[in-house]
C-alpha positions as CSV (number, residue, x, y, z in Angstrom):
1,M,78.3,81.7,97.8
2,L,81.6,83.6,98.8
3,E,84.0,81.9,96.6
4,Q,81.6,83.5,93.6
5,R,81.5,86.7,95.0
6,I,86.1,86.6,95.5
7,Q,85.8,85.3,91.2
8,Q,83.5,87.9,90.9
9,Q,85.4,90.5,92.1
10,F,88.6,89.0,89.9
11,F,86.4,89.2,87.2
12,D,85.4,92.7,87.6
13,S,89.0,93.8,88.1
14,A,89.6,92.3,84.6
15,D,86.4,93.4,82.4
16,L,87.8,97.0,83.6
17,K,91.2,96.4,83.0
18,Y,90.2,95.5,79.4
19,A,88.1,98.0,78.8
20,A,90.8,100.9,80.0
21,A,93.7,99.4,77.9
22,E,92.5,101.2,74.9
23,I,91.3,104.4,77.0
24,L,94.5,104.7,79.1
25,A,97.2,103.5,76.3
26,K,97.8,107.1,75.0
27,P,97.2,109.3,78.3
28,I,100.0,106.3,80.0
29,A,101.9,107.4,77.2
30,D,102.4,111.2,77.3
31,A,102.7,110.5,80.9
32,V,106.4,108.4,80.2
33,N,107.0,111.3,77.9
34,A,106.6,113.8,80.5
35,V,108.5,111.4,83.1
36,V,111.4,111.0,80.7
37,G,111.5,114.5,79.7
38,C,111.4,115.4,83.4
39,I,114.1,113.3,84.7
40,T,116.6,113.2,81.8
41,A,116.6,117.5,81.9
42,G,117.7,116.7,85.4
43,G,114.0,117.2,87.1
44,K,112.3,114.9,90.0
45,V,108.7,113.3,90.2
46,L,106.7,114.5,93.3
47,A,104.1,112.2,94.7
48,C,101.0,112.6,96.4
49,G,97.3,111.0,97.3
50,N,95.5,110.2,100.3
51,G,95.1,106.8,101.8
52,G,95.4,104.3,99.6
53,S,96.7,106.6,97.0
54,A,99.2,107.4,99.4
55,S,100.6,103.9,99.3
56,D,100.7,103.8,95.6
57,A,102.4,107.6,95.8
58,Q,105.1,105.5,97.8
59,H,105.2,102.9,96.0
60,F,105.9,104.5,92.4
61,A,108.5,106.9,94.5
62,A,110.3,103.0,96.0
63,E,110.2,102.0,92.2
64,F,112.1,104.8,90.6
65,V,114.8,105.5,93.8
66,G,115.3,101.9,93.4
67,R,114.2,100.0,90.9
68,F,111.2,98.2,88.9
69,E,112.3,95.2,87.3
70,R,115.4,96.2,85.5
71,E,118.9,97.2,86.9
72,R,119.6,101.1,86.6
73,P,120.8,103.9,88.5
74,G,118.1,105.0,90.8
75,L,115.3,108.1,89.4
76,A,114.6,111.3,91.5
77,A,111.3,110.8,93.2
78,I,109.4,111.8,96.7
79,A,106.7,110.8,98.0
80,L,105.1,113.7,99.5
81,T,103.1,111.0,102.5
82,T,105.9,110.0,104.3
83,D,107.6,112.4,106.6
84,T,105.1,112.7,109.4
85,S,106.7,115.3,111.2
86,I,105.7,117.6,107.9
87,L,102.5,116.4,107.7
88,T,101.4,117.1,111.4
89,A,103.3,120.5,111.5
90,V,101.7,121.9,108.4
91,G,98.4,120.0,109.5
92,N,98.9,121.9,113.0
93,D,99.9,125.1,111.8
94,Y,97.4,125.7,108.7
95,D,95.3,123.2,107.8
96,F,95.1,119.4,106.0
97,N,94.7,121.0,102.6
98,S,97.9,122.2,102.9
99,I,100.3,119.2,103.5
100,F,101.0,119.0,100.0
101,S,101.0,122.1,98.8
102,K,103.6,123.1,101.2
103,Q,106.3,120.4,100.5
104,V,105.7,121.5,96.7
105,Q,106.6,125.2,97.3
106,A,109.4,124.1,99.2
107,L,110.2,121.4,97.1
108,G,109.2,121.8,93.8
109,S,111.2,123.7,90.7
110,P,110.2,124.3,87.1
111,G,110.4,121.1,85.3
112,D,109.3,119.1,87.7
113,V,106.5,116.5,87.4
114,L,103.7,116.4,90.1
115,L,102.2,112.9,90.3
116,A,98.5,113.8,92.0
117,I,96.5,110.7,92.7
118,T,92.9,111.0,93.9
119,T,90.4,108.3,92.8
120,S,87.2,111.3,93.2
121,G,89.6,113.9,91.8
122,N,88.3,115.9,94.4
123,S,90.9,115.7,97.0
124,A,91.4,119.3,98.3
125,N,95.0,118.4,99.8
126,V,95.7,116.7,96.4
127,L,94.0,120.2,94.3
128,A,96.2,122.4,96.2
129,A,99.3,120.5,95.6
130,V,98.0,120.9,91.5
131,D,97.7,124.5,92.1
132,A,100.9,125.2,93.8
133,A,103.0,122.7,91.1
134,K,101.4,125.3,88.4
135,A,102.6,128.3,90.2
136,K,106.0,126.6,90.0
137,D,105.6,125.8,85.9
138,M,105.5,121.9,87.1
139,T,103.8,119.7,84.8
140,V,100.6,117.3,86.7
141,I,100.1,113.7,85.5
142,A,96.8,113.1,87.7
143,L,95.6,109.7,88.3
144,T,92.2,109.8,88.9
145,G,88.5,108.2,87.9
146,R,84.7,109.1,88.3
147,G,85.1,111.2,85.3
148,G,88.0,113.3,87.2
149,G,85.6,115.3,89.0
150,K,87.2,119.1,90.2
151,M,90.8,117.7,89.1
152,R,89.6,117.8,85.0
153,E,89.3,121.7,85.5
154,R,92.8,122.2,87.0
155,L,95.1,120.6,84.0
156,G,96.2,122.3,81.2
157,E,97.1,121.5,77.7
158,T,100.6,120.1,79.2
159,D,99.6,118.4,82.0
160,V,98.4,114.8,81.5
161,H,95.1,113.2,82.7
162,I,94.8,109.1,83.9
163,C,91.2,109.1,84.3
164,V,90.1,105.6,85.1
165,P,86.2,105.3,83.5
166,H,84.9,103.2,86.7
167,E,82.4,104.7,90.2
168,R,84.0,102.1,92.6
169,T,87.0,102.9,94.7
170,A,88.6,99.7,94.6
171,R,88.6,99.5,90.9
172,I,89.7,102.6,90.3
173,Q,92.7,101.8,92.6
174,E,93.7,98.4,91.0
175,V,93.7,100.3,87.4
176,H,96.2,103.1,88.9
177,I,98.4,100.5,90.4
178,L,98.6,99.3,86.8
179,A,99.0,102.4,85.3
180,L,101.9,103.3,87.6
181,H,103.2,99.9,86.6
182,C,102.9,100.2,83.2
183,L,104.7,104.3,83.4
184,C,107.5,102.2,85.9
185,D,107.9,99.9,82.5
186,A,108.1,102.3,79.9
187,V,110.3,104.8,81.5
188,D,112.7,102.5,81.8
189,L,112.1,101.6,78.4
190,Q,113.2,104.8,77.5
191,L,116.0,104.8,79.1
192,L,117.7,101.7,78.7
193,G,116.4,100.4,75.2
194,E,114.7,97.1,75.0
195,Q,115.6,94.4,77.4
196,E,118.2,91.6,75.5
197,N,116.7,88.1,76.2
198,T,119.5,86.1,78.1
C-alpha cells in the first residue's frame, strides 16, 4: 500500500509535467528572452518567494551566479530571501509584507527582472515586491499555480506569467523547479550557443 502511494506521487508528477509542457513552453521562452535581454544589457535578476519558493529563489540565484551545467562567467542574480538581518529588521520595523519590496526598492534598477515565486499567486509580500518592481520599471516573471491568484491582476503586457495548471502545492513546486531549470538551460544556450559534443 505504501509503495503504491509513493508510485502514485511519481505518476501524478509525471502526468502534470507532460500536460504542462505544451502550456508552459511559450511563457518559459518569453521568460528566457526577458532574462537574456536584462543580463546582456548589464542588468540583474532579483528573486523572491516564501518557504519552498524561497528555496527555489535561492536555487535559481545559485545556478546563475555559479553555473548551471556549462562553464561560463557568473550571471547577476540575487535571492532576496537570504539576508536574515534585512529580513528581520524590515519585518520588525515595518511588517513582514515589506521584506521583499524594500529590497527591490533599494537594489532594483530599470531594466532588471524580478522573479516572483508564489504557488498560490496570493503571497502578500511577493505581490508587494511586484508592485515595487513595476514602480522601478522592471520586468516581472511570475511563477504561480492555482490559476494565478491576485498575481494575474498585477502583471502587465511586458511581464511573463508561468502558471502551473494545478491546485496542489507540491505538484506546482515540482513544475516550478523544472521551469527554472529550463530557464537556466535556455539562457545558457542563448548566451553560449549550442554545446559541442565531445
